[in-house]
TIFIDO-279338 format. One record per residue: y, z, x of N, C-alpha, C in turn; residue number from 1. Coordinates in steps of 0.2 Angstrom, whole numbers, plus 5000, padded with zeros to 4 digits. Layout:
BEGIN
PT   n_py   n_pz   n_px   ca_py   ca_pz   ca_px   c_py   c_pz   c_px     n
PT      Y      Z      X       Y       Z       X      Y      Z      X   NUM
...
This chain:
BEGIN
PT   n_py   n_pz   n_px   ca_py   ca_pz   ca_px   c_py   c_pz   c_px     n
PT   4994   5000   5004    5000    5000    5001   5006   5000   5005     1
PT   5011   4996   5003    5016    4995    5007   5022   5001   5005     2
PT   5025   5004   5010    5030    5010    5009   5037   5007   5009     3
PT   5041   5011   5006    5049    5007    5006   5050   5006   5014     4
PT   5048   5010   5018    5050    5011    5025   5048   5004   5028     5
PT   5043   5001   5026    5040    4995    5028   5044   4989   5026     6
PT   5048   4989   5021    5053    4984    5018   5061   4986   5019     7
PT   5061   4989   5023    5069    4991    5026   5070   4986   5031     8
PT   5077   4985   5032    5081    4980    5037   5077   4982   5045     9
PT   5075   4977   5048    5072    4978    5054   5075   4982   5059    10
PT   5082   4982   5057    5086    4986    5064   5086   4994   5062    11
PT   5082   4996   5057    5081    5004    5057   5077   5007   5061    12
PT   5071   5005   5062    5068    5006    5068   5063   5013   5065    13
PT   5062   5017   5071    5058    5025    5068   5062   5031   5068    14
PT   5069   5029   5071    5072    5035    5072   5074   5039   5064    15
PT   5072   5045   5063    5072    5047    5056   5080   5047   5054    16
PT   5084   5050   5059    5092    5050    5057   5095   5042   5056    17
PT   5092   5038   5059    5095    5031    5058   5091   5029   5051    18
PT   5086   5030   5050    5081    5028    5043   5086   5030   5036    19
PT   5087   5038   5038    5091    5041    5033   5098   5039   5032    20
PT   5101   5036   5037    5107    5033    5036   5107   5026   5032    21
PT   5101   5023   5035    5101    5016    5030   5100   5018   5024    22
PT   5094   5022   5022    5091    5023    5015   5097   5026   5011    23
PT   5102   5030   5013    5106    5033    5009   5113   5032   5009    24
PT   5115   5030   5015    5123    5028    5017   5124   5020   5018    25
PT   5122   5016   5021    5124    5010    5022   5123   5006   5017    26
PT   5130   5003   5016    5131    4998    5011   5131   5000   5004    27
PT   5133   5007   5004    5135    5011    4997   5142   5009   4997    28
PT   5146   5007   4991    5152    5005    4992   5156   5012   4992    29
PT   5161   5014   4996    5164    5019    4998   5171   5016   4996    30
PT   5174   5021   4991    5182    5020    4989   5187   5025   4991    31
PT   5183   5032   4993    5188    5037    4995   5193   5035   5000    32
PT   5197   5037   5000    5203    5036    5005   5201   5040   5012    33
PT   5200   5046   5010    5198    5049    5017   5192   5047   5020    34
PT   5187   5047   5017    5181    5043    5018   5181   5037   5023    35
PT   5186   5033   5020    5187    5026    5024   5190   5027   5031    36
PT   5195   5031   5031    5197    5034    5037   5193   5036   5043    37
PT   5189   5040   5040    5184    5043    5044   5180   5038   5047    38
PT   5178   5033   5043    5172    5028    5046   5175   5022   5048    39
PT   5182   5020   5048    5185    5017    5052   5185   5020   5059    40
PT   5188   5026   5059    5189    5030    5068   5182   5030   5071    41
PT   5175   5031   5066    5169    5032    5070   5166   5024   5073    42
PT   5168   5019   5068    5167    5013    5070   5171   5011   5076    43
PT   5178   5013   5077    5181    5011    5083   5178   5015   5089    44
PT   5175   5022   5088    5173    5026    5093   5166   5022   5096    45
PT   5164   5019   5091    5157    5014    5093   5158   5009   5098    46
PT   5165   5007   5099    5166    5001    5102   5162   5000   5109    47
PT   5158   4997   5111    5153    4996    5117   5148   5000   5118    48
PT   5148   5003   5112    5140    5008    5112   5136   5005   5106    49
PT   5131   5009   5104    5126    5008    5099   5129   5014   5093    50
PT   5127   5011   5087    5129    5015    5081   5125   5021   5082    51
PT   5119   5022   5083    5114    5027    5083   5118   5033   5088    52
PT   5121   5032   5093    5124    5036    5098   5129   5039   5095    53
PT   5134   5036   5090    5140    5040    5085   5136   5043   5081    54
PT   5130   5041   5077    5128    5044    5073   5125   5051   5074    55
PT   5122   5050   5080    5119    5058    5082   5124   5063   5085    56
PT   5130   5059   5085    5136    5064    5086   5141   5065   5080    57
PT   5140   5063   5076    5144    5063    5070   5146   5069   5067    58
PT   5143   5074   5068    5144    5081    5066   5149   5084   5070    59
PT   5147   5082   5076    5152    5085    5081   5159   5082   5081    60
PT   5159   5075   5079    5166    5072    5078   5169   5075   5073    61
PT   5165   5076   5068    5168    5080    5061   5170   5087   5062    62
PT   5168   5091   5066    5170    5098    5068   5176   5096   5073    63
PT   5176   5092   5078    5181    5092    5083   5189   5088   5079    64
PT   5187   5084   5075    5193    5081    5071   5194   5085   5065    65
PT   5192   5091   5064    5193    5095    5058   5191   5091   5050    66
PT   5186   5088   5052    5184    5086    5046   5187   5079   5044    67
PT   5190   5075   5048    5192    5069    5048   5199   5070   5043    68
PT   5201   5075   5041    5208    5076    5037   5213   5072   5040    69
PT   5215   5067   5038    5222    5064    5042   5227   5067   5042    70
PT   5229   5073   5036    5235    5078    5038   5234   5081   5043    71
PT   5229   5084   5045    5228    5088    5052   5227   5084   5057    72
PT   5224   5078   5056    5223    5075    5064   5229   5072   5066    73
PT   5233   5071   5062    5239    5068    5063   5245   5073   5066    74
PT   5243   5078   5066    5247    5084    5070   5246   5086   5076    75
PT   5239   5083   5079    5236    5084    5085   5241   5082   5090    76
PT   5241   5086   5095    5246    5085    5101   5243   5085   5107    77
PT   5246   5086   5113    5244    5087    5120   5237   5093   5121    78
PT   5239   5098   5118    5232    5102    5118   5226   5101   5115    79
PT   5227   5096   5109    5221    5095    5105   5218   5088   5109    80
PT   5222   5085   5111    5219    5079    5116   5215   5082   5122    81
PT   5218   5088   5124    5214    5091    5129   5208   5094   5128    82
PT   5207   5097   5123    5202    5101    5120   5197   5094   5120    83
PT   5199   5088   5116    5195    5083    5115   5191   5080   5120    84
PT   5196   5079   5124    5193    5076    5131   5188   5080   5136    85
PT   5188   5087   5132    5183    5092    5137   5177   5095   5132    86
PT   5177   5089   5126    5170    5091    5121   5166   5086   5122    87
PT   5162   5089   5126    5154    5085    5127   5151   5082   5122    88
PT   5152   5085   5116    5148    5083    5109   5151   5078   5106    89
PT   5157   5074   5110    5159    5068    5107   5160   5063   5112    90
PT   5162   5057   5110    5164    5052    5115   5172   5053   5118    91
PT   5171   5055   5124    5178    5057    5127   5181   5051   5130    92
PT   5185   5047   5126    5189    5042    5128   5196   5043   5125    93
PT   5201   5042   5130    5209    5045    5129   5210   5040   5124    94
PT   5209   5033   5125    5211    5028    5121   5208   5029   5113    95
PT   5202   5029   5113    5200    5030    5106   5202   5036   5103    96
PT   5203   5043   5107    5206    5048    5103   5213   5046   5102    97
PT   5217   5043   5105    5223    5042    5103   5224   5038   5097    98
PT   5220   5032   5097    5219    5027    5091   5217   5032   5085    99
PT   5214   5036   5085    5212    5042    5080   5217   5046   5076   100
PT   5221   5048   5083    5227    5051    5080   5233   5046   5077   101
PT   5233   5042   5080    5240    5036    5078   5237   5035   5071   102
PT   5231   5033   5070    5228    5031    5064   5229   5035   5058   103
PT   5229   5042   5059    5229    5046    5054   5237   5046   5051   104
PT   5241   5045   5057    5248    5045    5054   5251   5039   5051   105
PT   5246   5033   5053    5248    5025    5048   5244   5028   5043   106
PT   5238   5030   5041    5236    5032    5034   5240   5036   5030   107
PT   5243   5041   5033    5248    5046    5028   5254   5041   5027   108
PT   5255   5037   5030    5261    5034    5028   5260   5027   5023   109
PT   5254   5026   5024    5251    5021    5018   5250   5024   5012   110
PT   5247   5030   5012    5245    5035    5006   5252   5037   5003   111
PT   5258   5036   5006    5264    5038    5004   5268   5034   5001   112
PT   5267   5027   5003    5272    5022    5002   5269   5016   4998   113
PT   5262   5015   4998    5259    5009    4997   5255   5011   4989   114
PT   5255   5007   4984    5252    5007    4979   5245   5009   4979   115
PT   5240   5012   4977    5233    5011    4979   5229   5015   4986   116
PT   5235   5017   4989    5234    5019    4995   5229   5015   5001   117
PT   5226   5019   5005    5222    5016    5011   5216   5012   5008   118
PT   5212   5015   5001    5208    5011    4999   5209   5003   4996   119
PT   5215   5004   4993    5218    4996    4991   5219   4992   4998   120
PT   5222   4995   5002    5223    4991    5009   5216   4988   5010   121
PT   5211   4992   5011    5204    4990    5014   5202   4985   5009   122
PT   5200   4987   5002    5196    4983    4997   5199   4979   4995   123
PT   5206   4977   4995    5210    4971    4992   5207   4964   4996   124
PT   5203   4965   5002    5202    4959    5005   5195   4957   5002   125
PT   5192   4959   4998    5184    4957    4994   5187   4957   4987   126
PT   5194   4958   4984    5195    4957    4978   5194   4964   4973   127
PT   5192   4969   4978    5192    4976    4974   5184   4977   4973   128
PT   5179   4973   4974    5173    4974    4972   5168   4972   4978   129
PT   5162   4974   4978    5158    4973    4984   5155   4966   4983   130
PT   5155   4962   4988    5152    4955    4989   5145   4956   4990   131
PT   5141   4953   4986    5132    4954    4987   5130   4946   4991   132
PT   5128   4948   4996    5125    4942    5001   5118   4941   5000   133
PT   5115   4936   5002    5108    4935    5000   5105   4933   5009   134
PT   5105   4937   5012    5102    4936    5018   5095   4937   5019   135
PT   5092   4933   5023    5083    4934    5023   5080   4935   5029   136
PT   5085   4935   5034    5082    4936    5041   5089   4941   5044   137
PT   5087   4945   5050    5092    4947    5053   5096   4943   5056   138
PT   5094   4936   5059    5098    4931    5061   5103   4928   5057   139
PT   5101   4929   5051    5107    4927    5046   5114   4931   5045   140
PT   5114   4937   5048    5119    4942    5047   5124   4941   5053   141
PT   5130   4940   5049    5135    4937    5054   5139   4943   5058   142
PT   5141   4943   5064    5145    4947    5068   5152   4948   5066   143
PT   5154   4943   5061    5161    4944    5059   5161   4939   5054   144
PT   5167   4938   5049    5168    4932    5045   5176   4931   5044   145
PT   5177   4927   5039    5183    4925    5039   5187   4932   5036   146
PT   5184   4935   5032    5187    4941    5028   5187   4947   5033   147
PT   5184   4949   5037    5184    4953    5043   5189   4951   5048   148
PT   5191   4945   5048    5196    4942    5053   5204   4944   5051   149
PT   5204   4944   5044    5209    4944    5040   5211   4951   5040   150
PT   5206   4955   5037    5207    4962    5037   5209   4965   5044   151
PT   5206   4962   5049    5208    4965    5057   5214   4964   5058   152
PT   5216   4957   5056    5223    4956    5057   5228   4960   5053   153
PT   5227   4963   5047    5230    4966    5043   5231   4974   5046   154
PT   5227   4977   5048    5225    4983    5052   5229   4984   5058   155
PT   5229   4978   5063    5231    4978    5069   5238   4977   5067   156
PT   5242   4973   5062    5249    4972    5060   5252   4979   5059   157
PT   5247   4983   5056    5252    4990    5055   5251   4996   5060   158
PT   5247   4992   5065    5248    4997    5072   5241   5002   5072   159
PT   5235   4999   5069    5228    5003    5069   5224   4999   5076   160
PT   5222   5002   5080    5219    5001    5085   5210   5000   5085   161
PT   5208   4999   5091    5200    4997    5090   5198   4996   5083   162
PT   5200   4989   5080    5199    4987    5074   5198   4979   5074   163
PT   5194   4976   5079    5194    4969    5080   5189   4968   5074   164
PT   5189   4959   5073    5185    4959    5068   5177   4960   5067   165
PT   5175   4960   5074    5167    4963    5074   5167   4970   5071   166
PT   5169   4973   5074    5171    4981    5072   5172   4983   5064   167
PT   5176   4978   5062    5179    4978    5055   5173   4976   5051   168
PT   5170   4971   5053    5164    4968    5049   5159   4974   5048   169
PT   5158   4977   5054    5152    4983    5053   5155   4988   5049   170
PT   5161   4990   5049    5163    4995    5044   5163   4992   5037   171
PT   5165   4986   5036    5162    4983    5029   5156   4983   5027   172
PT   5152   4983   5032    5144    4982    5029   5143   4990   5027   173
PT   5144   4995   5032    5144    5002    5031   5146   5004   5024   174
PT   5153   5002   5021    5155    5006    5016   5155   5001   5010   175
PT   5150   4996   5010    5146    4993    5005   5153   4987   5002   176
PT   5157   4985   5006    5162    4979    5004   5156   4973   5004   177
PT   5152   4973   5009    5146    4967    5009   5141   4972   5008   178
PT   5135   4968   5004    5128    4970    5005   5125   4965   5008   179
PT   5124   4969   5015    5121    4964    5020   5113   4967   5023   180
PT   5111   4971   5017    5102    4972    5017   5099   4965   5017   181
PT   5094   4965   5020    5092    4957    5018   5087   4959   5012   182
PT   5086   4952   5010    5084    4953    5003   5078   4957   5002   183
PT   5072   4957   5007    5066    4959    5007   5067   4967   5007   184
PT   5073   4969   5009    5074    4976    5011   5074   4981   5004   185
PT   5070   4985   5004    5070    4990    4997   5078   4992   4995   186
PT   5082   4992   4998    5088    4994    4997   5093   4989   4994   187
PT   5091   4982   4996    5094    4977    4994   5096   4976   4986   188
PT   5091   4977   4982    5092    4977    4974   5095   4983   4971   189
PT   5094   4988   4975    5097    4996    4973   5105   4995   4973   190
PT   5107   4992   4979    5114    4992    4980   5117   4986   4977   191
PT   5114   4980   4976    5117    4975    4972   5118   4978   4964   192
PT   5112   4981   4961    5114    4983    4955   5119   4989   4954   193
PT   5119   4992   4960    5125    4998    4959   5132   4996   4960   194
PT   5132   4989   4964    5139    4985    4964   5140   4982   4959   195
PT   5136   4980   4954    5136    4974    4948   5140   4980   4943   196
PT   5137   4986   4943    5140    4991    4938   5149   4993   4940   197
PT   5150   4991   4946    5157    4994    4947   5163   4989   4945   198
PT   5168   4992   4942    5173    4988    4940   5177   4986   4945   199
PT   5181   4981   4946    5186    4980    4952   5190   4987   4952   200
PT   5192   4989   4959    5196    4994    4960   5204   4992   4960   201
PT   5208   4998   4956    5214    4997    4959   5218   4990   4955   202
PT   5215   4987   4951    5217    4980    4948   5219   4975   4954   203
PT   5215   4975   4958    5217    4971    4964   5217   4964   4964   204
PT   5222   4961   4968    5223    4954    4967   5219   4952   4974   205
PT   5218   4945   4975    5213    4943    4982   5219   4942   4988   206
PT   5217   4945   4992    5221    4945    5000   5220   4939   5003   207
PT   5216   4933   5000    5215    4927    5003   5221   4922   5004   208
């Protein structure tokens, strides 16, 4: 008898933490402004590394960055940066830490000034609803798309860092903007059904 684990996306492998992430989080549509900030920051920290490396350190990151509450991270100063650079539980990159802090400040500005907040800024690039793809093989999954290039350009124009089109596409996959589970994966149909029930958020218009 074939188990759900046998029908997962091939990239999952045997790591229990990775499998739980795939089965419970990856591709589930996320509209919460704070959660989207956290995921974008973590994807930025992943640059040049594997996602499992970040996943194993995620709870350390959450502790170090005070739950990724932007209103707190935005106030981080030199002493906080020094603390983070001495924290062996996270990725100690001055540039990536600076990007997380400046990103929190940008997030606050967007939340204050823009209708729909950070969630709308992100989700407008897929018209406010998840896109369900029909990918049969790992080789069919793109590293970036026209959508991720436009979203990356939008973020960079606002001052966000570590948000190139490849990083942004990985972010889009994770937060359910696109369903890139391969069609034989046991999560593909579940995520597609969930996405079909969701209304378009924020009354968004296309960013194309």
